[in-house]
N, C-alpha and C positions, 0 to 999 in steps of 0.2 A: 332818700328814695331807695326802695327795695332793689337789690342787685339784679334780680330777674327782670324787673321793669326796665332797668338800664340796658340790659341785654337786648330787649325788644326795641328800645329806642335806637340802639346802635344798628340793629338790623335794618330799620327804616332809613337811618342815615346813609347806609351803604346803597340801598336800593328802594327809593320811594314807591316804585311800582310793584314791589314784592306782594304776592298774594298771601293771604293768611295761611293757606294750606302749605305754601312753600316754606314759610318761616316755621310753621308747626313741624314739618318734616325735618328741616335742618336742625332744629333744636330738640327734636324728639319729645315734644309735649303735645297735649290735646289742643285743637284749634281754639276752644273756648278760653284757654289760658291766654292766648295771644290777643283775642278780641277784648278780654277783660283788661289786660295791661294797656292795650291801645286806647280803650275808653278812658282809663285813668289818665294817660298821657295827654289825650285830647282835652279832657276837662280841666287839666291843670295848665294848659297852654304850652305844652312841650311839642305837640304835633298839631297839624291842621290838614284838612282834606281839600284838595283842589277840585275843579269842575270835572276832571277826568277820573275822580275818585282815587287818586294817588295820595299817599300820606307824606308830608314833608315836615322837617324840623323847623320850628319857629326860631326866632332869635333867642328866645328863652331856652329852647331845646338845645341849640348849638352851644350856648353858654354852659349848659349842664354837662354836655359831652366834653367840652374843653376842660371843665373842672374835673371831670372823671379822669381824663387822660393825664392831667397835671398831677392829680393825687396818686395815680398809678405810678408815674415816673418817680415821684418822691418816695413812694413805698418801695420801689425797686432799689433805689439808691440806699435806703435804710437797711434793706435786706442784705445787700452786698457787704455793707459795713459790719453788720452783725455777724454774718457768716465768716468773714475774715477774722474778726476778733475771736470768735468761738474756735476756729481752727488753730489760731496761734496759741490760745490757752490750752487746748486739748493736746496738741502735739509738741508744745514747748518750742515753737519756732517763731521766727520773725516774719513780718508781712511779705518781705521781698523773697522769701523762700517758697511762697505759694504761687503757682502759675496755672494758667489755662483753666480757670473756673468757668464751667459752662453747663447749661441745662442738658441732661441726658434723657430724662423722661418726665413728662407731666402726667402722673398716674391718676387713677380714680380716687385714691386716698392721699397719696404722698407725692411730693415733687423731689426728684433726685438729680444731683449735680455731680459732675466729675471734676476733680482737681488733682494736681500733681504737687508733691512736696518731697524734697530730698531724694529724688529718683524713684519714689513710690507713687502709686496711683490709688486714690481713695474715692469713696462716694459720700457726699454730704446729702443727707436726707432731711427734709423738713416737712411739716404737716401741710397738706393741701387745704384749700379754702373750705371752711366749715367742718373740717374733720375733727376739730377739737370737741365738737358736740357728738361725734360718732364713735370715737376711739378713746378708750381708757389707756393712756400712755403708761400709767403705773403698772397696769396688768402686763403690758408689753415688756416693760423693764424687768418684771419678775420672771416672765417667760425666758428672756435672754439669760438671766442668771441661772435658771434651771438647765439651760442648754449649753452653758459655757463648758468648753473643753470636750464636747461630745463628738465634734466633727460632723454635725448634722446641719448646722446653720452657718451663716456668714459670720466673719470675725469682727466684733464690735470693739472700737478703740475709744469711743466716746458716746455717751447716751444721757440725754437730759429728759427725764420723764415729765418734767413740768411743761415743756412746750413741744415735745416729740422730736427734737433735733437729735440726729444720730450720725456718727461717722463710722464707716466700715472700710475694711481693706477691700480693694477692688479684686475680683476674682479674674485673673488674667486668662485670656483666650477662652472665656466662657461665652455661652450663648443660651438663649431661651430654648426650651424644648418645643418640638413640633407635635401637636396632638395627633396629627395624621401619620406620624412616623412610628411604626411598631417598636423599633429599637429604643427610641427616646422614651416611649411610654413604658416599656419594660423597666428601664432604669429609674424612671420616676416612681413607679409602683414599688420597686425595690427600696427606694429611699423612704417611701411612705410606710411600708411594712417595718422597716428598721426603726422608724420613729415610734410606731405603735408598740413595738416589742422591746423598746429600749429600757423599760422599767423606770423611766423618769416619772416622778410623781408630779402631776399637774399642780401648779400653785393655786389654781382655782378652776371652777367648772365654767363652761360656756352654756348659758341658759337661753334657749330660743325664745320661750314665751316672754321672759322679762325683756329681752332685747327688742322683740317686736313691739311690745307695749311702749317701750321707751322711744323707739323710732317713730311710732304713731304720734306720741305726745309732741315731739319736737317738730314733726311735720305740721301738726295743727298750730303750734306756736308760730311757725313760719308761714302760715296761711297757704300751705301746699294744697294742691288739688288732688284728692283721692280719686282713683279710677273707679269706674262703674262697678257696683256690686261688692265693694270692699268689705263691708261688715259681714256679709254671708260667707265670703271666701275666707276671711279670717276665722270665722266660727268653725268652718270645715277643718282648717289647719289645726286649730286648738283641740278639736275632738280626736284628730289623728294622733297628735302628740300625746294625749292622755292614754291612748291605746298603746303607743310605743313605750311609754313610761312603765306601763304594767308588765311589759315583757322583760324588763330588768336587764337590758343589755349591759355588759361590762364597759365601764368608761376607762379610756386611756388618754394619754397626752395627744391631742389632735392639733393639727395646724389650723383648721377651720377655713383659712383662706388659701387652700391648696388649689391653685390655678396655674395655667401654663406660665404666666409671667413671673411667678414666684418659684419656679423650678429652673435652676441654672445648671447647664451641663458644662462641667469644667474640662480642662485639657486632658484629664485622665479618664474621662468618660463617666465620672461620678456626678450625680445630681445633688446639688446643694440647695437647701430650702431657705428662702429669705422672707422677710416681712412677717413677723410673728405677733402683730398687734391684736389679732382676734383670738389667738390660741388659748386652749384650756382643755379641761377634761370633758370628753364626749364619747359617744359611740363611734368607733373608727370608720363606720360606713358613712358618717357625715362628710369626711374628707373626700371620699369617692364621689359623693353627690355634688359637692362644691365644684369639683373639676368638671363634671358634666354640664353644670349650669354655665360656667365661664367659657368653656369651649363650644358652647351651643350644640352639644351632642343631641342627636335624636334618640328615640327610645332604643333602637337597635344598637347604636353605639354605646349608650349608657349601660344597657344590659351586658354588653360585651366587656366593658370596663369593670363592672362589678364582678363578673366571672373571673377576669384576669387577676383582679386584686385578691379574691378569695382563693384562687388557683383550684377552683372546683365549681361545679354547677350550684348556684344559690338555691336554698330552699324557700318555701313560701314566706316564712317569717322574715328571712333576710331581705327578700324583695319588698315585703310590706314596710319594713324599716327604711330601706333605701329610697323607695318612692315617697315615703312620708318626708324624708329629709330633703329631697329635691323640691317637693311642694313647699315645705316650710321655709327653706333657705331662699327660694325664689320670691316668696312673699316678703321676706325680710329685706332682700336686696332691692326689691321694687320700692319699698319705703325709703331705703337708703338713697336710692336714685331720685325719688321725689323730693327729699329734703335738699339734696345737692342742686336740683333744678330750681327750687324755690330760692336758693342762694346764688343763682347765676351761673352754675356749672352744669352743663347738660351733656349727656352721653346718648347720641342719636339712637333711638329705638330701644335702648336698654330697658327702660321702665316697662314698656309694653311687652317686650319679649319675656322678661322674667315674670311679669304678672300672668301672661298666658301660660307659661310653664307651670305656674302654681295650680291653675285650674286643671290642666291636663293630668298632672301627677297626683292631685287630690283624688281624681277619679280612679286612677290606677291603684293607688294605695288602698282606697276603700274596697276595691274589688279583691285585693289580696287579703284584707282582713275578713271580708265576707267568706272567702274561700277557706280561711283558717277556721272560722266558726262552723262552717258546714262540715269540714273534715272532723272537727271535734265532736259534732253531733252524730256523725256517722259511726264513730268508734263505739 
């Protein structure tokens, strides 16, 4: 049974009287997806509706949930065994030298665990559910090789590009940056400019158009539900990307996933950038756009961040590129989220928010390009 359908079944197991709208809101998906999953569950005998129109698990449905819970427990046990073996091999230690292995963060792409070994603290990172289809771990591996010894990224002690497992040294007394804190943002932008001006040759480029096409394909294969107007919105984005490409902006090594959670402020006040799985050669303004999307900045905040990064007032061309990247990346992340949702992991409101940002910034980018064309005509 599809993972998302099991997620809906679990929702009714917890609350038979739950309204479709309530489940839709909690899971962050359109109501018709809930109704479609419920119809499937009812037709297969997992759910039935009582005289009060509440949905209940049948004995068949309860058995399916028990099977799901049992398989999850078995998967968890296998995971702990594999993680322990990996750590022992990577650090050359015995099992009894590893302690306090626990979940630190269940992220949108990766799951991170903390553990202690021989008086040092480490992070064990493994790929999240479905991320093997979304992330090229060999690209990430190449990125970390290029960054090695530069003092820009976290320190990797083990990295397996085949399954995405990574062990890094824990950055002591570090904390995530606060997007509303001007001092934090100043340091984050310093780190970003340092990366862009480092002269590191990107091992590969990050291609928006190819990534969007690929995400669209895996969404279709997962029977994900596309939001209303997707074909026309994608067409607008592609037209904007063609215009940006003609501008010929210089590509540099970009993080691509430059978001608050990937900017750690260490005890010396320096920002260290982590999680480089999407990184590659691109226009540096892409990184600024990515931060605005993740931090849910409005236009005023986004414009201010662009100005702060450039350390001057942006011109029309820079704004056209910047708005195009926000629109394009928003569409890309909405597809990313739709795929995750179809595979049972939902991020409340994220899909709709990024999809709405795409529409808004398409319009803003189109206005900037119109303005550029008008200025060229007036000359």
